DOPA-401853 format. One record per atom (N, C-alpha, C, CB): x negated, y negated, z; residue in one letter. Coordinates in steps of 0.1 Angstrom, whole numbers, plus 5000, padded with zeros to 4 digits. Glycine has a CB too. Layout:
<rs>
XYZA
...
</rs>
This chain:
<rs>
475451465080X
476951395070X
477651495068X
476951325055X
478551505074X
479851625067X
480851565070X
480151795074X
482251635061X
483451595056X
483851595067X
484151645046X
484751585079X
485951635084X
487451615083X
485751605093X
487651755078X
489151685071X
490251695080X
489651775057X
490451725092X
491151665101X
490951535105X
491051735110X
489551505108X
489351315110X
489951275095X
487251245111X
489951295085X
490651205076X
491951225075X
490051215063X
492351345076X
494051335082X
494551245091X
494551435089X
493751265102X
494451205112X
494051065110X
494151265125X
493050995105X
493050845105X
494150805098X
491850795098X
494650875080X
495150905070X
496350875074X
494751005065X
496750945085X
498350945090X
499050835099X
498551075097X
497650815108X
497650695114X
497550525109X
496750725120X
497250515097X
497450425092X
498050395085X
496950405090X
498750505076X
499950515071X
501450485083X
499850665064X
501250485095X
502450485104X
502250335105X
502550575119X
501250275106X
500950105107X
501250045101X
500150055106X
500450125090X
501050025076X
502350035073X
500350055060X
503350155073X
504550185075X
505350015082X
504450335084X
505150035095X
505349905103X
505749795097X
504149865110X
504349755094X
503849645089X
504749645073X
502049655090X
504949725066X
506049725055X
507149665061X
506449865048X
507949715070X
509249605074X
508949505074X
510049605086X
507849405082X
507549265078X
507349285068X
506749195084X
506849315058X
506749275044X
507849265037X
506049365037X
509049355041X
510249345031X
510849185035X
511549495034X
510549135048X
510648985048X
510348895036X
509748925057X
509148945036X
508648815027X
508748855010X
506848765033X
508848995005X
509249034998X
510649014992X
508949115001X
511448975001X
513148964994X
513148874987X
514448955003X
512448754984X
512948694971X
513448764958X
511848624967X
512648854959X
512548974947X
513849044945X
511549094950X
514949064952X
515749034955X
516849014947X
515548974962X
516848864947X
517548804936X
517648794922X
517348724938X
516848894919X
517248954903X
517749084905X
515948974893X
518949034893X
519649154901X
519049334897X
521649134896X
517549324887X
517349444883X
516449534894X
516849434869X
515849484905X
515749504919X
516949534930X
515149394923X
517849494926X
519249524933X
519749644928X
520449404931X
519749654916X
520049744908X
519349924911X
519449674895X
517949864910X
516749994913X
517050014927X
514949944912X
517349914940X
517549994951X
518850054952X
517249924961X
519650024944X
521350104941X
521250214933X
522550024932X
520450274927X
519750364924X
519850464932X
518650334923X
519050474941X
518150564948X
518950614959X
516850494951X
519050744963X
519750734974X
519150694988X
520250844975X
520150624997X
521650664995X
522850594987X
522050675008X
522250504978X
523050454969X
523650274971X
524050554968X
523250294981X
523350094991X
522250034986X
523050085013X
521949934982X
521349854981X
520649784993X
522049804974X
521349765001X
521149685017X
520249765021X
522449685029X
520749915023X
520349985033X
518850045023X
521750095038X
519050075013X
517750125005X
516950005006X
517950174988X
517049895008X
515749805006X
514949845019X
516249625005X
515549895029X
514549865042X
514550035043X
515349755061X
515250115035X
514750235037X
513350275030X
515650305033X
513150205015X
512350235005X
511150125005X
513150244993X
511450045009X
510149905008X
508949915015X
510549755014X
509249995028X
508050025038X
507050185027X
508950085059X
507550225018X
506950325015X
505950295006X
507650415010X
505650175001X
504450134992X
503350105003X
504649984980X
503650045014X
502650025027X
501850185035X
503749935041X
503050235034X
503250395041X
501750505030X
505550475036X
502050465016X
501050495010X
499850465009X
501350485003X
499750355008X
498850235010X
497850275022X
499750075013X
498250265032X
497850285048X
497050415048X
499150295059X
498050545043X
497250665040X
496250655030X
497950765038X
496250625020X
495050635015X
493750555021X
495250595002X
494050425023X
493050335033X
492450415046X
493850195039X
493350505050X
492650575064X
492050645062X
493250625074X
492450715049X
491550865049X
490550815037X
492751045044X
490050745034X
488850655026X
488050605038X
489550525017X
488750575048X
487650475058X
487250625069X
488750295070X
487750685070X
487450785078X
486250885068X
488850855084X
486850865055X
485551015046X
484450925047X
485851075025X
484550775040X
483150695044X
482650685050X
482950615046X
483250695066X
482150715079X
481350865080X
483050695094X
482250925075X
481551065073X
479951095060X
483051165067X
480550985047X
479451095040X
478550945036X
480051215023X
479050825042X
478350735030X
476850695040X
479350565024X
475950675032X
474450675038X
474350525046X
473050675023X
473450525058X
473550415068X
473150305058X
472650425083X
473650195063X
473150085057X
472549965067X
474250035049X
472449825065X
472349735073X
473149655080X
471849685068X
474449715070X
475549635073X
476049725090X
476749635058X
477749695093X
478349785098X
478949855095X
478749775103X
478750005097X
479650105092X
481150105093X
479250205098X
481750045100X
482850005103X
483549925094X
482749955114X
482449805090X
483249735081X
482649785064X
483149575086X
481649845062X
481949885051X
482750035048X
480849885045X
482950105054X
483950195052X
485550145048X
483850265065X
486049985061X
486849955058X
487149925047X
487149915064X
486149795040X
486349785028X
486149855015X
485949715027X
486049975021X
485850095005X
487650145011X
484050285006X
488150135020X
489250195021X
490450065018X
489250265036X
489749965016X
491049835010X
490849874998X
490849655013X
489449854991X
489449854975X
490249984974X
487749864967X
489750104974X
490350234975X
491950244975X
489950284987X
492550174983X
493950224983X
494550094976X
494550264999X
493949964973X
494449874964X
494949884954X
493849804962X
493149964947X
493550004935X
494250084931X
492850044930X
494450214936X
495150314935X
496950254934X
494650414949X
497150164943X
498450104946X
498850044933X
498350004958X
497649974928X
498149844918X
498349954904X
496649664915X
497850064904X
498350124894X
499550224896X
497350194889X
499550284906X
500750344911X
502050344911X
500750344918X
501850214918X
503950134917X
503950114907X
504549964925X
503450034897X
503749994884X
504150124875X
502449924879X
503550204875X
503750344868X
504950444874X
502450434869X
505050414887X
506150464892X
507450414888X
506050454903X
507550234887X
508950224883X
508650194870X
509950114889X
508050154865X
508450134847X
508550284841X
506950064836X
507850364841X
507650504833X
508250624845X
505550524829X
508050674856X
508350764856X
509650754864X
507350824858X
510050674871X
511950704875X
512750654865X
512650624889X
512450594857X
513450614841X
512850744837X
513150474826X
511850824833X
511650954826X
512751034836X
509851004827X
513051014851X
513551144857X
515251064857X
512751204877X
515750954854X
516850994851X
517550824857X
517251154859X
516350784866X
516550654871X
516750514860X
515450644881X
517350484857X
517450414842X
517850264852X
518950484826X
517050214857X
517550104869X
517349934858X
515950114889X
516649964847X
516449844836X
516749894821X
514649784835X
517250024816X
517650044804X
518149944799X
518450134803X
519149874799X
519449764794X
519249644793X
519949754795X
518149624799X
517649494800X
516349444793X
517549474813X
516149324795X
514849274786X
513449334796X
514949064783X
512849434785X
511249534792X
510549424800X
509949604777X
510349324789X
509049254788X
509349144803X
509049154769X
510949114809X
511049034821X
510849134833X
512448954822X
511049284829X
511149384839X
510049434844X
511749484835X
509349424834X
507649454837X
506549354844X
506949474823X
506949184841X
506749094846X
506849064863X
507549024838X
508149174862X
509049114878X
508149244886X
511449124879X
507749344878X
507149434881X
505949404890X
506949494871X
505249364877X
503949344884X
503749224893X
503149344875X
504949104890X
504549004901X
504849104913X
505548854900X
505649154917X
506049194931X
505249294935X
507449234934X
504149374927X
503049454931X
502249344936X
502349544920X
501849274930X
501049144935X
500949084945X
501349064931X
502449024947X
503048994957X
503049074971X
504048984951X
503049204971X
503349294984X
502049304987X
504249434981X
501349374979X
499849374985X
498949294995X
499149364977X
498949134992X
497849075000X
498949075015X
497148904994X
499949115016X
500649115030X
500349255036X
502349085030X
499349345027X
498849415041X
497449455037X
499749575046X
496149385027X
494949395025X
494549275034X
494649395010X
495049195033X
494549085041X
494849105055X
495148955037X
495749085064X
495549175078X
494649255078X
496549255082X
494549375070X
493649485072X
492049455072X
494049585060X
491749385063X
490649325057X
490149215072X
491249235041X
491349145081X
490649045093X
489849155102X
491948965103X
491149245104X
490449355113X
489349415113X
490949445115X
488749455097X
487949525097X
487049435098X
488049605089X
487349305094X
486049165097X
485349135111X
486849005095X
486649145119X
486049195133X
486049305141X
486449135141X
486349395134X
485749575142X
484549585136X
486949745137X
484049585125X
482849515120X
481749425126X
483249445111X
482249325133X
481449215139X
481149285155X
482249055139X
482449335161X
482149405173X
481049535168X
483649465179X
481249595162X
480449705165X
478949655159X
481049845158X
478449545150X
477449465150X
477249455165X
477549345142X
477949355170X
477449305185X
477149365194X
478049235193X
478249535195X
477449655205X
475849715203X
478249785204X
475449705191X
474649765184X
474549895179X
473849745188X
475749915176X
475550045167X
475850045158X
476050145168X
</rs>
C-alpha cells in the first residue's frame, strides 16, 4: 500500500470537473435563495459585478471544491485503506463523500460569513446577522444533498459491481 500522488491528483481533478458540471444543474435547484436580496447582493459584489452572470460563474465553485476533495480522498483511500470484506470502491467512495461533505459544510459558511466580509466584501453589513447566518446555513444544507445523493448512488452501484465481479 503506497500513496500515489499523481493518481490522487488525477482523480481529484476528474471529480472536480464532473462535480462542477453538476454544480450548474444544482444552480437551478438553488435559485430560490436568490429571492433574498442578500444573496443577489453577494453575487453582485463579486467580479464581474453583475449578479445574474456571477450566479452561474460562482455557484458551481462549491461543487468543484467538493468534487476535488471527494476524488482525492477516494483515490487516497483506495491506496492506503486496509482491505475489508466490503467493496473497496464502496468503502473509498463513502470515505470521499464523508470527508468532502464535512469539510465543505465548515468551509463555505466560514467563507461567506467571515472571510469575505474581512476581505472587504461586506455583502450583508447593514442587514440582520441572524437571518443571514440562517440563510447561509440553510443554503449550504440545501446545496450539498444535490451532490451527495447522486454520488452515493454511483458509489453504491460501483461497489455492487465490484462485489459482483469478485474483485
